LOZA-535498 format. One record per atom (N, C-alpha, C): chain; z, y, x; residue number from 1; residue in one letter. Coordinates in nm, 3 decimals. Each point is the difference from the previous one (the first is absolute). Layout:
# residues N
[node A,[Z,Y,X],NUM,A];
...
//
This chain:
# residues 51
[node A,[0.000,-0.119,0.082],1,X];
[node A,[0.000,0.119,-0.082],1,X];
[node A,[0.000,0.125,0.087],1,X];
[node A,[-0.094,0.007,0.084],2,X];
[node A,[-0.010,0.112,0.093],2,X];
[node A,[-0.026,0.132,-0.074],2,X];
[node A,[-0.065,-0.005,-0.114],3,X];
[node A,[-0.033,0.122,-0.073],3,X];
[node A,[0.123,0.075,-0.050],3,X];
[node A,[0.112,-0.067,-0.012],4,X];
[node A,[0.121,0.067,-0.050],4,X];
[node A,[0.067,0.086,0.106],4,X];
[node A,[-0.039,-0.017,0.124],5,X];
[node A,[0.063,0.076,0.108],5,X];
[node A,[-0.087,0.114,0.051],5,X];
[node A,[-0.116,0.016,-0.058],6,X];
[node A,[-0.092,0.105,0.044],6,X];
[node A,[-0.010,0.111,-0.104],6,X];
[node A,[-0.023,0.120,0.046],7,X];
[node A,[-0.021,0.113,-0.090],7,X];
[node A,[-0.149,0.011,-0.031],7,X];
[node A,[-0.030,0.019,-0.126],8,X];
[node A,[-0.139,0.015,-0.041],8,X];
[node A,[-0.016,0.134,-0.073],8,X];
[node A,[-0.110,0.064,0.027],9,X];
[node A,[-0.038,0.120,-0.073],9,X];
[node A,[-0.139,-0.023,-0.056],9,X];
[node A,[-0.017,0.018,-0.128],10,X];
[node A,[-0.128,-0.025,-0.063],10,X];
[node A,[-0.073,0.132,-0.021],10,X];
[node A,[-0.128,-0.003,0.023],11,X];
[node A,[-0.081,0.119,-0.010],11,X];
[node A,[-0.130,-0.038,-0.070],11,X];
[node A,[-0.042,0.079,-0.099],12,X];
[node A,[-0.120,-0.034,-0.074],12,X];
[node A,[-0.123,0.078,0.046],12,X];
[node A,[0.009,0.066,0.113],13,X];
[node A,[-0.113,0.080,0.049],13,X];
[node A,[-0.124,-0.086,0.018],13,X];
[node A,[0.014,-0.116,0.062],14,X];
[node A,[-0.115,-0.089,0.023],14,X];
[node A,[-0.058,-0.047,-0.133],14,X];
[node A,[0.086,-0.033,-0.094],15,X];
[node A,[-0.046,-0.045,-0.132],15,X];
[node A,[-0.078,0.111,-0.069],15,X];
[node A,[0.053,0.121,0.005],16,X];
[node A,[-0.070,0.115,-0.060],16,X];
[node A,[-0.136,0.019,0.063],16,X];
[node A,[-0.004,-0.007,0.131],17,X];
[node A,[-0.124,0.026,0.074],17,X];
[node A,[-0.103,-0.110,-0.024],17,X];
[node A,[0.038,-0.125,0.016],18,X];
[node A,[-0.098,-0.109,-0.006],18,X];
[node A,[-0.036,-0.044,-0.141],18,X];
[node A,[0.090,0.016,-0.094],19,X];
[node A,[-0.028,-0.044,-0.136],19,X];
[node A,[-0.013,0.115,-0.100],19,X];
[node A,[0.012,0.121,0.051],20,X];
[node A,[-0.002,0.118,-0.086],20,X];
[node A,[0.104,-0.012,-0.112],20,X];
[node A,[0.116,-0.049,0.038],21,X];
[node A,[0.109,-0.023,-0.095],21,X];
[node A,[0.091,0.121,-0.004],21,X];
[node A,[0.035,0.040,-0.119],22,X];
[node A,[0.098,0.108,-0.019],22,X];
[node A,[0.101,-0.049,-0.102],22,X];
[node A,[0.127,-0.016,0.037],23,X];
[node A,[0.099,-0.052,-0.094],23,X];
[node A,[0.021,0.094,-0.119],23,X];
[node A,[0.026,-0.058,-0.115],24,X];
[node A,[0.025,0.079,-0.121],24,X];
[node A,[0.142,0.054,-0.003],24,X];
[node A,[0.091,-0.071,0.064],25,X];
[node A,[0.141,0.039,0.001],25,X];
[node A,[0.048,0.015,0.143],25,X];
[node A,[0.097,0.086,0.018],26,X];
[node A,[0.062,0.015,0.130],26,X];
[node A,[0.102,-0.110,0.023],26,X];
[node A,[0.053,-0.006,0.120],27,X];
[node A,[0.096,-0.103,0.035],27,X];
[node A,[0.124,0.006,-0.087],27,X];
[node A,[0.053,0.119,-0.020],28,X];
[node A,[0.124,0.012,-0.079],28,X];
[node A,[-0.020,-0.055,-0.141],28,X];
[node A,[-0.108,0.040,-0.065],29,X];
[node A,[-0.027,-0.048,-0.135],29,X];
[node A,[-0.025,-0.151,-0.001],29,X];
[node A,[-0.065,-0.049,0.105],30,X];
[node A,[-0.028,-0.142,0.010],30,X];
[node A,[0.126,-0.084,0.012],30,X];
[node A,[0.105,0.060,0.051],31,X];
[node A,[0.128,-0.070,0.011],31,X];
[node A,[0.085,0.022,-0.125],31,X];
[node A,[0.002,0.123,-0.050],32,X];
[node A,[0.085,0.033,-0.114],32,X];
[node A,[-0.046,-0.062,-0.131],32,X];
[node A,[-0.129,-0.002,-0.024],33,X];
[node A,[-0.052,-0.047,-0.128],33,X];
[node A,[0.040,-0.144,-0.030],33,X];
[node A,[-0.024,-0.095,0.089],34,X];
[node A,[0.042,-0.137,-0.030],34,X];
[node A,[0.152,-0.015,-0.013],34,X];
[node A,[0.075,0.068,0.084],35,X];
[node A,[0.146,-0.015,-0.006],35,X];
[node A,[0.056,0.058,-0.130],35,X];
[node A,[-0.061,0.107,-0.050],36,X];
[node A,[0.041,0.058,-0.128],36,X];
[node A,[-0.028,-0.099,-0.113],36,X];
[node A,[-0.116,-0.063,0.002],37,X];
[node A,[-0.035,-0.099,-0.102],37,X];
[node A,[0.094,-0.119,0.002],37,X];
[node A,[0.036,-0.043,0.119],38,X];
[node A,[0.093,-0.113,0.013],38,X];
[node A,[0.136,0.036,-0.059],38,X];
[node A,[0.046,0.121,0.026],39,X];
[node A,[0.129,0.043,-0.054],39,X];
[node A,[-0.005,0.011,-0.153],39,X];
[node A,[-0.109,0.057,-0.054],40,X];
[node A,[-0.012,0.019,-0.144],40,X];
[node A,[-0.004,-0.131,-0.077],40,X];
[node A,[-0.068,-0.100,0.057],41,X];
[node A,[-0.014,-0.126,-0.072],41,X];
[node A,[0.119,-0.092,0.016],41,X];
[node A,[0.087,0.031,0.093],42,X];
[node A,[0.116,-0.084,0.022],42,X];
[node A,[-0.028,-0.120,0.089],42,X];
[node A,[-0.121,-0.006,0.055],43,X];
[node A,[-0.035,-0.111,0.087],43,X];
[node A,[0.092,-0.004,0.122],43,X];
[node A,[0.043,0.117,0.045],44,X];
[node A,[0.086,0.004,0.118],44,X];
[node A,[0.129,-0.078,-0.023],44,X];
[node A,[0.046,-0.007,-0.125],45,X];
[node A,[0.120,-0.078,-0.031],45,X];
[node A,[-0.024,-0.149,0.024],45,X];
[node A,[-0.122,-0.044,-0.027],46,X];
[node A,[-0.034,-0.141,0.023],46,X];
[node A,[-0.018,-0.029,0.148],46,X];
[node A,[-0.063,0.094,0.069],47,X];
[node A,[-0.028,-0.019,0.142],47,X];
[node A,[0.127,0.005,0.083],47,X];
[node A,[0.084,0.095,-0.030],48,X];
[node A,[0.121,0.022,0.080],48,X];
[node A,[0.126,-0.045,-0.071],48,X];
[node A,[-0.014,-0.098,-0.087],49,X];
[node A,[0.113,-0.050,-0.077],49,X];
[node A,[0.108,-0.054,0.091],49,X];
[node A,[0.121,0.041,-0.026],50,X];
[node A,[0.113,-0.048,0.079],50,X];
[node A,[0.054,-0.128,-0.063],50,X];
[node A,[0.024,-0.097,0.081],51,X];
[node A,[0.055,-0.128,-0.049],51,X];
[node A,[0.148,-0.002,0.009],51,X];
//
């Protein structure tokens, strides 16, 4: 599990350049939107259920 000990930084510059890709959402929204949905539906209670 060598990947757990290394720092990674992701950059979409190459993707934008080579595929003409432009994301519809920024990073913050891409993280917040799913987590908000998980909280609203109560799925987080199932995922993180304490025994």
